[in-house]
N, CA, C and O atoms as a Tinker XYZ file with bonds, in Angstrom:
   444  protein
     1  N    132.446000 -141.832000   88.364000    73     2
     2  CA   132.861000 -140.888000   87.329000    64     1     3
     3  C    134.218000 -141.306000   86.770000    63     2     4     5
     4  O    135.163000 -141.541000   87.523000    81     3
     5  N    134.306000 -141.396000   85.460000    73     3     6
     6  CA   135.553000 -141.790000   84.798000    64     5     7
     7  C    136.588000 -140.682000   84.870000    63     6     8     9
     8  O    136.254000 -139.497000   84.846000    81     7
     9  N    137.857000 -141.086000   84.959000    73     7    10
    10  CA   138.968000 -140.146000   84.958000    64     9    11
    11  C    139.962000 -140.583000   83.913000    63    10    12    13
    12  O    140.450000 -141.713000   83.943000    81    11
    13  N    140.271000 -139.680000   82.972000    73    11    14
    14  CA   141.197000 -139.997000   81.884000    64    13    15
    15  C    142.609000 -139.625000   82.302000    63    14    16    17
    16  O    142.851000 -138.540000   82.831000    81    15
    17  N    143.536000 -140.541000   82.057000    73    15    18
    18  CA   144.945000 -140.325000   82.371000    64    17    19
    19  C    145.761000 -140.254000   81.091000    63    18    20    21
    20  O    145.479000 -140.953000   80.118000    81    19
    21  N    146.774000 -139.401000   81.105000    73    19    22
    22  CA   147.761000 -139.326000   80.035000    64    21    23
    23  C    148.918000 -140.228000   80.436000    63    22    24    25
    24  O    149.399000 -140.155000   81.567000    81    23
    25  N    149.368000 -141.080000   79.515000    73    23    26
    26  CA   150.502000 -141.962000   79.766000    64    25    27
    27  C    151.545000 -141.657000   78.701000    63    26    28    29
    28  O    151.342000 -141.940000   77.520000    81    27
    29  N    152.658000 -141.080000   79.128000    73    27    30
    30  CA   153.692000 -140.672000   78.195000    64    29    31
    31  C    154.953000 -141.503000   78.317000    63    30    32    33
    32  O    155.100000 -142.309000   79.237000    81    31
    33  N    155.864000 -141.294000   77.370000    73    31    34
    34  CA   157.153000 -141.974000   77.305000    64    33    35
    35  C    156.980000 -143.482000   77.117000    63    34    36    37
    36  O    157.751000 -144.276000   77.657000    81    35
    37  N    155.958000 -143.868000   76.344000    73    35    38
    38  CA   155.709000 -145.284000   76.082000    64    37    39
    39  C    156.695000 -145.826000   75.054000    63    38    40    41
    40  O    157.058000 -145.147000   74.093000    81    39
    41  N    157.109000 -147.042000   75.278000    73    39    42
    42  CA   157.874000 -147.758000   74.266000    64    41    43
    43  C    156.936000 -148.040000   73.093000    63    42    44    45
    44  O    155.741000 -148.259000   73.290000    81    43
    45  N    157.469000 -148.034000   71.893000    73    43    46
    46  CA   156.649000 -148.323000   70.716000    64    45    47
    47  C    156.196000 -149.780000   70.696000    63    46    48    49
    48  O    155.315000 -150.146000   69.917000    81    47
    49  N    156.796000 -150.617000   71.552000    73    47    50
    50  CA   156.436000 -152.035000   71.633000    64    49    51
    51  C    155.299000 -152.299000   72.615000    63    50    52    53
    52  O    154.822000 -153.431000   72.703000    81    51
    53  N    154.858000 -151.296000   73.346000    73    51    54
    54  CA   153.800000 -151.487000   74.342000    64    53    55
    55  C    152.445000 -151.593000   73.655000    63    54    56    57
    56  O    152.129000 -150.808000   72.761000    81    55
    57  N    151.641000 -152.576000   74.083000    73    55    58
    58  CA   150.324000 -152.791000   73.471000    64    57    59
    59  C    149.217000 -152.285000   74.391000    63    58    60    61
    60  O    149.435000 -152.043000   75.578000    81    59
    61  N    148.021000 -152.131000   73.814000    73    59    62
    62  CA   146.865000 -151.716000   74.608000    64    61    63
    63  C    146.512000 -152.771000   75.657000    63    62    64    65
    64  O    146.101000 -152.433000   76.767000    81    63
    65  N    146.671000 -154.040000   75.306000    73    63    66
    66  CA   146.388000 -155.120000   76.260000    64    65    67
    67  C    147.355000 -155.040000   77.445000    63    66    68    69
    68  O    146.957000 -155.236000   78.593000    81    67
    69  N    148.609000 -154.754000   77.162000    73    67    70
    70  CA   149.615000 -154.621000   78.219000    64    69    71
    71  C    149.267000 -153.459000   79.157000    63    70    72    73
    72  O    149.387000 -153.582000   80.375000    81    71
    73  N    148.835000 -152.330000   78.580000    73    71    74
    74  CA   148.432000 -151.190000   79.416000    64    73    75
    75  C    147.180000 -151.518000   80.221000    63    74    76    77
    76  O    147.072000 -151.134000   81.386000    81    75
    77  N    146.239000 -152.223000   79.608000    73    75    78
    78  CA   145.013000 -152.634000   80.305000    64    77    79
    79  C    145.368000 -153.451000   81.551000    63    78    80    81
    80  O    144.829000 -153.213000   82.631000    81    79
    81  N    146.269000 -154.403000   81.392000    73    79    82
    82  CA   146.681000 -155.244000   82.520000    64    81    83
    83  C    147.433000 -154.446000   83.574000    63    82    84    85
    84  O    147.198000 -154.607000   84.772000    81    83
    85  N    148.336000 -153.589000   83.123000    73    83    86
    86  CA   149.152000 -152.793000   84.036000    64    85    87
    87  C    148.285000 -151.861000   84.886000    63    86    88    89
    88  O    148.429000 -151.819000   86.108000    81    87
    89  N    147.389000 -151.118000   84.240000    73    87    90
    90  CA   146.537000 -150.167000   84.959000    64    89    91
    91  C    145.409000 -150.879000   85.695000    63    90    92    93
    92  O    144.898000 -150.362000   86.688000    81    91
    93  N    145.014000 -152.057000   85.221000    73    91    94
    94  CA   143.973000 -152.834000   85.882000    64    93    95
    95  C    144.356000 -153.245000   87.293000    63    94    96    97
    96  O    143.479000 -153.495000   88.120000    81    95
    97  N    145.646000 -153.319000   87.583000    73    95    98
    98  CA   146.102000 -153.645000   88.933000    64    97    99
    99  C    145.782000 -152.519000   89.923000    63    98   100   101
   100  O    145.785000 -152.738000   91.135000    81    99
   101  N    145.509000 -151.324000   89.410000    73    99   102
   102  CA   145.197000 -150.163000   90.263000    64   101   103
   103  C    143.698000 -149.939000   90.414000    63   102   104   105
   104  O    143.272000 -149.193000   91.296000    81   103
   105  N    142.895000 -150.570000   89.570000    73   103   106
   106  CA   141.452000 -150.387000   89.603000    64   105   107
   107  C    140.851000 -150.674000   88.240000    63   106   108   109
   108  O    141.558000 -151.043000   87.301000    81   107
   109  N    139.542000 -150.503000   88.139000    73   107   110
   110  CA   138.841000 -150.805000   86.890000    64   109   111
   111  C    139.220000 -149.830000   85.780000    63   110   112   113
   112  O    139.208000 -148.615000   85.977000    81   111
   113  N    139.558000 -150.377000   84.608000    73   111   114
   114  CA   139.913000 -149.600000   83.429000    64   113   115
   115  C    138.742000 -149.671000   82.454000    63   114   116   117
   116  O    138.278000 -150.761000   82.120000    81   115
   117  N    138.261000 -148.509000   81.993000    73   115   118
   118  CA   137.136000 -148.506000   81.051000    64   117   119
   119  C    137.570000 -148.360000   79.599000    63   118   120   121
   120  O    136.841000 -148.767000   78.694000    81   119
   121  N    138.759000 -147.779000   79.361000    73   119   122
   122  CA   139.215000 -147.590000   77.974000    64   121   123
   123  C    140.721000 -147.391000   77.942000    63   122   124   125
   124  O    141.295000 -146.765000   78.833000    81   123
   125  N    141.362000 -147.935000   76.898000    73   123   126
   126  CA   142.785000 -147.726000   76.640000    64   125   127
   127  C    142.914000 -147.331000   75.177000    63   126   128   129
   128  O    142.367000 -147.993000   74.295000    81   127
   129  N    143.646000 -146.240000   74.922000    73   127   130
   130  CA   143.811000 -145.767000   73.554000    64   129   131
   131  C    145.253000 -145.323000   73.340000    63   130   132   133
   132  O    145.659000 -144.265000   73.822000    81   131
   133  N    146.028000 -146.133000   72.614000    73   131   134
   134  CA   147.384000 -145.738000   72.227000    64   133   135
   135  C    147.256000 -144.861000   70.990000    63   134   136   137
   136  O    146.654000 -145.266000   69.995000    81   135
   137  N    147.819000 -143.667000   71.050000    73   135   138
   138  CA   147.705000 -142.701000   69.958000    64   137   139
   139  C    148.697000 -143.076000   68.863000    63   138   140   141
   140  O    149.875000 -143.323000   69.122000    81   139
   141  N    148.182000 -143.112000   67.614000    73   139   142
   142  CA   149.019000 -143.460000   66.471000    64   141   143
   143  C    149.056000 -142.303000   65.472000    63   142   144   145
   144  O    148.157000 -141.463000   65.436000    81   143
   145  N    150.102000 -142.280000   64.673000    73   143   146
   146  CA   150.230000 -141.294000   63.610000    64   145   147
   147  C    149.167000 -141.580000   62.555000    63   146   148   149
   148  O    148.985000 -142.732000   62.163000    81   147
   149  N    148.470000 -140.559000   62.096000    73   147   150
   150  CA   147.359000 -140.794000   61.173000    64   149   151
   151  C    147.809000 -141.218000   59.781000    63   150   152   153
   152  O    147.009000 -141.759000   59.018000    81   151
   153  N    149.060000 -140.988000   59.439000    73   151   154
   154  CA   149.540000 -141.371000   58.113000    64   153   155
   155  C    150.230000 -142.729000   58.124000    63   154   156   157
   156  O    149.985000 -143.554000   57.244000    81   155
   157  N    151.095000 -142.972000   59.116000    73   155   158
   158  CA   151.861000 -144.216000   59.150000    64   157   159
   159  C    151.215000 -145.287000   60.018000    63   158   160   161
   160  O    151.576000 -146.459000   59.916000    81   159
   161  N    150.267000 -144.908000   60.871000    73   159   162
   162  CA   149.609000 -145.805000   61.815000    64   161   163
   163  C    150.563000 -146.372000   62.852000    63   162   164   165
   164  O    150.223000 -147.347000   63.523000    81   163
   165  N    151.748000 -145.791000   63.005000    73   163   166
   166  CA   152.708000 -146.237000   64.021000    64   165   167
   167  C    152.425000 -145.486000   65.317000    63   166   168   169
   168  O    151.970000 -144.342000   65.280000    81   167
   169  N    152.691000 -146.122000   66.472000    73   167   170
   170  CA   152.451000 -145.457000   67.756000    64   169   171
   171  C    153.290000 -144.186000   67.889000    63   170   172   173
   172  O    154.412000 -144.109000   67.388000    81   171
   173  N    152.718000 -143.184000   68.580000    73   171   174
   174  CA   153.414000 -141.912000   68.770000    64   173   175
   175  C    154.108000 -141.826000   70.119000    63   174   176   177
   176  O    154.742000 -140.814000   70.420000    81   175
   177  N    154.001000 -142.878000   70.948000    73   175   178
   178  CA   154.732000 -142.894000   72.212000    64   177   179
   179  C    153.927000 -142.418000   73.401000    63   178   180   181
   180  O    154.483000 -142.202000   74.478000    81   179
   181  N    152.617000 -142.249000   73.226000    73   179   182
   182  CA   151.785000 -141.908000   74.379000    64   181   183
   183  C    150.402000 -142.504000   74.195000    63   182   184   185
   184  O    150.017000 -142.921000   73.103000    81   183
   185  N    149.656000 -142.531000   75.316000    73   183   186
   186  CA   148.331000 -143.149000   75.301000    64   185   187
   187  C    147.438000 -142.442000   76.303000    63   186   188   189
   188  O    147.898000 -141.640000   77.117000    81   187
   189  N    146.152000 -142.756000   76.227000    73   187   190
   190  CA   145.190000 -142.303000   77.220000    64   189   191
   191  C    144.526000 -143.547000   77.805000    63   190   192   193
   192  O    144.082000 -144.437000   77.081000    81   191
   193  N    144.472000 -143.583000   79.134000    73   191   194
   194  CA   143.833000 -144.684000   79.847000    64   193   195
   195  C    142.738000 -144.072000   80.702000    63   194   196   197
   196  O    142.993000 -143.154000   81.481000    81   195
   197  N    141.525000 -144.574000   80.560000    73   195   198
   198  CA   140.401000 -144.064000   81.349000    64   197   199
   199  C    140.110000 -145.039000   82.475000    63   198   200   201
   200  O    139.828000 -146.215000   82.248000    81   199
   201  N    140.184000 -144.522000   83.697000    73   199   202
   202  CA   139.919000 -145.316000   84.899000    64   201   203
   203  C    138.475000 -145.070000   85.333000    63   202   204   205
   204  O    137.936000 -143.982000   85.126000    81   203
   205  N    137.850000 -146.088000   85.936000    73   203   206
   206  CA   136.435000 -146.021000   86.299000    64   205   207
   207  C    136.159000 -145.056000   87.447000    63   206   208   209
   208  O    135.074000 -144.480000   87.523000    81   207
   209  N    137.126000 -144.874000   88.337000    73   207   210
   210  CA   136.907000 -143.995000   89.493000    64   209   211
   211  C    138.093000 -143.061000   89.679000    63   210   212   213
   212  O    139.205000 -143.382000   89.258000    81   211
   213  N    137.870000 -141.910000   90.303000    73   211   214
   214  CA   138.985000 -141.010000   90.600000    64   213   215
   215  C    140.010000 -141.647000   91.543000    63   214   216   217
   216  O    141.202000 -141.354000   91.459000    81   215
   217  N    139.544000 -142.512000   92.432000    73   215   218
   218  CA   140.466000 -143.182000   93.368000    64   217   219
   219  C    141.404000 -144.122000   92.619000    63   218   220   221
   220  O    142.595000 -144.183000   92.921000    81   219
   221  N    140.870000 -144.857000   91.640000    73   219   222
   222  CA   141.700000 -145.755000   90.839000    64   221   223
   223  C    142.702000 -144.954000   90.009000    63   222   224   225
   224  O    143.853000 -145.360000   89.848000    81   223
   225  N    142.256000 -143.823000   89.489000    73   223   226
   226  CA   143.149000 -142.963000   88.707000    64   225   227
   227  C    144.286000 -142.437000   89.575000    63   226   228   229
   228  O    145.442000 -142.433000   89.154000    81   227
   229  N    143.961000 -141.997000   90.777000    73   227   230
   230  CA   144.991000 -141.484000   91.692000    64   229   231
   231  C    145.982000 -142.577000   92.064000    63   230   232   233
   232  O    147.186000 -142.333000   92.139000    81   231
   233  N    145.472000 -143.785000   92.297000    73   231   234
   234  CA   146.349000 -144.910000   92.616000    64   233   235
   235  C    147.289000 -145.204000   91.444000    63   234   236   237
   236  O    148.470000 -145.481000   91.652000    81   235
   237  N    146.770000 -145.143000   90.215000    73   235   238
   238  CA   147.590000 -145.395000   89.030000    64   237   239
   239  C    148.686000 -144.342000   88.882000    63   238   240   241
   240  O    149.827000 -144.668000   88.557000    81   239
   241  N    148.335000 -143.075000   89.122000    73   239   242
   242  CA   149.330000 -142.002000   89.023000    64   241   243
   243  C    150.459000 -142.248000   90.019000    63   242   244   245
   244  O    151.634000 -142.117000   89.679000    81   243
   245  N    150.098000 -142.603000   91.241000    73   243   246
   246  CA   151.101000 -142.799000   92.287000    64   245   247
   247  C    151.937000 -144.057000   92.069000    63   246   248   249
   248  O    153.152000 -144.039000   92.266000    81   247
   249  N    151.289000 -145.146000   91.662000    73   247   250
   250  CA   152.001000 -146.417000   91.537000    64   249   251
   251  C    152.767000 -146.574000   90.233000    63   250   252   253
   252  O    153.814000 -147.221000   90.203000    81   251
   253  N    152.255000 -145.987000   89.149000    73   251   254
   254  CA   152.841000 -146.245000   87.839000    64   253   255
   255  C    153.687000 -145.106000   87.285000    63   254   256   257
   256  O    154.441000 -145.312000   86.334000    81   255
   257  N    153.581000 -143.924000   87.850000    73   255   258
   258  CA   154.423000 -142.809000   87.418000    64   257   259
   259  C    155.879000 -143.134000   87.691000    63   258   260   261
   260  O    156.252000 -143.371000   88.840000    81   259
   261  N    156.710000 -143.149000   86.657000    73   259   262
   262  CA   158.128000 -143.467000   86.795000    64   261   263
   263  C    158.438000 -144.953000   86.703000    63   262   264   265
   264  O    159.609000 -145.334000   86.699000    81   263
   265  N    157.417000 -145.800000   86.627000    73   263   266
   266  CA   157.633000 -147.254000   86.522000    64   265   267
   267  C    158.226000 -147.587000   85.160000    63   266   268   269
   268  O    157.784000 -147.058000   84.140000    81   267
   269  N    159.235000 -148.469000   85.143000    73   267   270
   270  CA   159.880000 -148.865000   83.905000    64   269   271
   271  C    159.077000 -149.967000   83.232000    63   270   272   273
   272  O    158.892000 -151.047000   83.793000    81   271
   273  N    158.598000 -149.682000   82.016000    73   271   274
   274  CA   157.837000 -150.645000   81.218000    64   273   275
   275  C    158.490000 -150.718000   79.837000    63   274   276   277
   276  O    158.574000 -149.714000   79.130000    81   275
   277  N    158.946000 -151.897000   79.466000    73   275   278
   278  CA   159.618000 -152.111000   78.174000    64   277   279
   279  C    160.789000 -151.153000   77.968000    63   278   280   281
   280  O    161.005000 -150.650000   76.866000    81   279
   281  N    161.537000 -150.909000   79.037000    73   279   282
   282  CA   162.735000 -150.084000   78.938000    64   281   283
   283  C    162.513000 -148.589000   79.009000    63   282   284   285
   284  O    163.462000 -147.826000   78.828000    81   283
   285  N    161.299000 -148.142000   79.265000    73   283   286
   286  CA   160.998000 -146.700000   79.346000    64   285   287
   287  C    160.308000 -146.395000   80.667000    63   286   288   289
   288  O    159.445000 -147.158000   81.101000    81   287
   289  N    160.672000 -145.289000   81.315000    73   287   290
   290  CA   160.020000 -144.849000   82.548000    64   289   291
   291  C    158.763000 -144.064000   82.192000    63   290   292   293
   292  O    158.839000 -143.018000   81.547000    81   291
   293  N    157.616000 -144.568000   82.610000    73   291   294
   294  CA   156.332000 -143.956000   82.253000    64   293   295
   295  C    156.112000 -142.615000   82.930000    63   294   296   297
   296  O    156.544000 -142.389000   84.061000    81   295
   297  N    155.434000 -141.734000   82.217000    73   295   298
   298  CA   154.898000 -140.496000   82.774000    64   297   299
   299  C    153.392000 -140.707000   82.855000    63   298   300   301
   300  O    152.750000 -140.994000   81.844000    81   299
   301  N    152.828000 -140.569000   84.046000    73   299   302
   302  CA   151.393000 -140.785000   84.225000    64   301   303
   303  C    150.823000 -139.607000   85.002000    63   302   304   305
   304  O    151.259000 -139.320000   86.117000    81   303
   305  N    149.842000 -138.924000   84.407000    73   303   306
   306  CA   149.138000 -137.857000   85.116000    64   305   307
   307  C    147.738000 -137.679000   84.533000    63   306   308   309
   308  O    147.416000 -138.209000   83.470000    81   307
   309  N    146.928000 -136.932000   85.246000    73   307   310
   310  CA   145.562000 -136.710000   84.778000    64   309   311
   311  C    145.595000 -135.898000   83.493000    63   310   312   313
   312  O    146.298000 -134.893000   83.394000    81   311
   313  N    144.823000 -136.350000   82.512000    73   311   314
   314  CA   144.799000 -135.687000   81.205000    64   313   315
   315  C    144.108000 -134.339000   81.311000    63   314   316   317
   316  O    143.107000 -134.193000   82.012000    81   315
   317  N    144.652000 -133.360000   80.610000    73   315   318
   318  CA   144.017000 -132.043000   80.536000    64   317   319
   319  C    142.963000 -132.075000   79.446000    63   318   320   321
   320  O    143.066000 -132.866000   78.509000    81   319
   321  N    141.953000 -131.228000   79.556000    73   319   322
   322  CA   140.948000 -131.158000   78.478000    64   321   323
   323  C    141.610000 -130.735000   77.172000    63   322   324   325
   324  O    142.566000 -129.960000   77.171000    81   323
   325  N    141.096000 -131.248000   76.073000    73   323   326
   326  CA   141.651000 -130.921000   74.761000    64   325   327
   327  C    141.405000 -129.453000   74.443000    63   326   328   329
   328  O    140.304000 -128.937000   74.640000    81   327
   329  N    142.443000 -128.788000   73.949000    73   327   330
   330  CA   142.319000 -127.368000   73.604000    64   329   331
   331  C    141.594000 -127.223000   72.279000    63   330   332   333
   332  O    141.713000 -128.072000   71.395000    81   331
   333  N    140.835000 -126.131000   72.148000    73   331   334
   334  CA   140.156000 -125.820000   70.891000    64   333   335
   335  C    141.210000 -125.510000   69.840000    63   334   336   337
   336  O    142.197000 -124.826000   70.113000    81   335
   337  N    140.991000 -126.019000   68.647000    73   335   338
   338  CA   141.921000 -125.745000   67.558000    64   337   339
   339  C    141.246000 -124.836000   66.546000    63   338   340   341
   340  O    140.024000 -124.853000   66.393000    81   339
   341  N    142.057000 -124.040000   65.854000    73   339   342
   342  CA   141.511000 -123.197000   64.799000    64   341   343
   343  C    141.246000 -124.058000   63.578000    63   342   344   345
   344  O    141.613000 -125.233000   63.542000    81   343
   345  N    140.616000 -123.475000   62.590000    73   343   346
   346  CA   140.297000 -124.196000   61.367000    64   345   347
   347  C    141.512000 -124.594000   60.563000    63   346   348   349
   348  O    141.390000 -125.381000   59.625000    81   347
   349  N    142.681000 -124.078000   60.897000    73   347   350
   350  CA   143.901000 -124.424000   60.187000    64   349   351
   351  C    144.109000 -123.581000   58.945000    63   350   352   353
   352  O    143.344000 -122.654000   58.680000    81   351
   353  N    145.125000 -123.896000   58.199000    73   351   354
   354  CA   145.483000 -123.209000   56.961000    64   353   355
   355  C    145.702000 -121.709000   57.158000    63   354   356   357
   356  O    145.463000 -120.929000   56.236000    81   355
   357  N    146.150000 -121.296000   58.338000    73   355   358
   358  CA   146.599000 -119.931000   58.546000    64   357   359
   359  C    145.545000 -118.851000   58.526000    63   358   360   361
   360  O    145.833000 -117.734000   58.096000    81   359
   361  N    144.366000 -119.126000   58.962000    73   359   362
   362  CA   143.371000 -118.072000   59.075000    64   361   363
   363  C    142.303000 -118.149000   58.005000    63   362   364   365
   364  O    142.140000 -119.168000   57.334000    81   363
   365  N    141.575000 -117.048000   57.861000    73   363   366
   366  CA   140.413000 -117.065000   56.963000    64   365   367
   367  C    140.726000 -116.336000   55.673000    63   366   368   369
   368  O    140.408000 -115.156000   55.525000    81   367
   369  N    141.339000 -117.024000   54.756000    73   367   370
   370  CA   141.632000 -116.413000   53.461000    64   369   371
   371  C    140.514000 -116.666000   52.482000    63   370   372   373
   372  O    140.307000 -115.888000   51.551000    81   371
   373  N    139.798000 -117.741000   52.684000    73   371   374
   374  CA   138.673000 -118.039000   51.797000    64   373   375
   375  C    139.121000 -118.428000   50.415000    63   374   376   377
   376  O    140.110000 -117.894000   49.912000    81   375
   377  N    138.430000 -119.333000   49.800000    73   375   378
   378  CA   138.720000 -119.718000   48.421000    64   377   379
   379  C    140.034000 -120.453000   48.276000    63   378   380   381
   380  O    140.658000 -120.847000   49.261000    81   379
   381  N    140.441000 -120.629000   47.043000    73   379   382
   382  CA   141.678000 -121.330000   46.750000    64   381   383
   383  C    142.628000 -120.444000   45.957000    63   382   384   385
   384  O    142.955000 -120.765000   44.814000    81   383
   385  N    143.067000 -119.363000   46.524000    73   383   386
   386  CA   144.115000 -118.572000   45.905000    64   385   387
   387  C    143.665000 -117.380000   45.090000    63   386   388   389
   388  O    144.487000 -116.511000   44.802000    81   387
   389  N    142.417000 -117.293000   44.706000    73   387   390
   390  CA   141.937000 -116.118000   43.982000    64   389   391
   391  C    142.434000 -116.058000   42.557000    63   390   392   393
   392  O    142.742000 -117.084000   41.949000    81   391
   393  N    142.511000 -114.832000   42.019000    73   391   394
   394  CA   142.865000 -114.635000   40.613000    64   393   395
   395  C    144.290000 -115.036000   40.305000    63   394   396   397
   396  O    145.209000 -114.782000   41.085000    81   395
   397  N    144.460000 -115.668000   39.152000    73   395   398
   398  CA   145.774000 -116.112000   38.731000    64   397   399
   399  C    146.360000 -115.200000   37.648000    63   398   400   401
   400  O    147.497000 -115.407000   37.226000    81   399
   401  N    145.628000 -114.229000   37.208000    73   399   402
   402  CA   146.165000 -113.321000   36.202000    64   401   403
   403  C    145.895000 -113.755000   34.774000    63   402   404   405
   404  O    146.339000 -113.085000   33.841000    81   403
   405  N    145.181000 -114.853000   34.573000    73   403   406
   406  CA   144.800000 -115.217000   33.216000    64   405   407
   407  C    143.282000 -115.252000   33.124000    63   406   408   409
   408  O    142.602000 -115.358000   34.145000    81   407
   409  N    142.749000 -115.166000   31.923000    73   407   410
   410  CA   141.296000 -115.112000   31.772000    64   409   411
   411  C    140.713000 -116.434000   31.263000    63   410   412   413
   412  O    139.680000 -116.441000   30.594000    81   411
   413  N    141.369000 -117.539000   31.578000    73   411   414
   414  CA   140.904000 -118.833000   31.098000    64   413   415
   415  C    139.990000 -119.543000   32.092000    63   414   416   417
   416  O    139.734000 -120.736000   31.933000    81   415
   417  N    139.513000 -118.877000   33.068000    73   415   418
   418  CA   138.630000 -119.504000   34.035000    64   417   419
   419  C    139.387000 -120.005000   35.256000    63   418   420   421
   420  O    140.554000 -119.677000   35.471000    81   419
   421  N    138.694000 -120.801000   36.038000    73   419   422
   422  CA   139.274000 -121.268000   37.302000    64   421   423
   423  C    140.458000 -122.204000   37.086000    63   422   424   425
   424  O    141.397000 -122.194000   37.881000    81   423
   425  N    140.433000 -123.001000   36.039000    73   423   426
   426  CA   141.516000 -123.949000   35.805000    64   425   427
   427  C    142.117000 -123.698000   34.411000    63   426   428   429
   428  O    141.386000 -123.545000   33.432000    81   427
   429  N    143.396000 -123.658000   34.336000    73   427   430
   430  CA   144.004000 -123.513000   33.017000    64   429   431
   431  C    144.354000 -124.900000   32.497000    63   430   432   433
   432  O    144.271000 -125.881000   33.236000    81   431
   433  N    144.734000 -124.984000   31.265000    73   431   434
   434  CA   145.027000 -126.293000   30.645000    64   433   435
   435  C    146.309000 -126.907000   31.202000    63   434   436   437
   436  O    146.567000 -128.090000   30.979000    81   435
   437  N    147.116000 -126.128000   31.922000    73   435   438
   438  CA   148.347000 -126.662000   32.493000    64   437   439
   439  C    148.059000 -127.651000   33.601000    63   438   440   441
   440  O    148.925000 -128.471000   33.904000    81   439
   441  N    146.926000 -127.621000   34.204000    73   439   442
   442  CA   146.626000 -128.462000   35.352000    64   441   443
   443  C    146.012000 -129.691000   34.855000    63   442   444
   444  O    145.666000 -130.570000   35.644000    81   443
């Protein structure tokens, strides 16, 4: 059974290959994913590493938690399940703003 780990406090210079090698010393790694900003595509300073077994994951937490990699002390722990998110935009208002006070239809010539 795979176990996903959260890896925090990553240097922006750390690569997925580097994490694969680092965590591979603790056991089989099935996936490495450095999280990036969706607009700039730059790393956000954390990653998720999936270990093949719970024993390998536990070994990684113990051996790599606090280890200095590229000048940063890593935070390594078991990842929590992702929380459900709301639909966004502050609730259910529906539509795009409603009446604007003019009778020219949905779009006025100003747009």
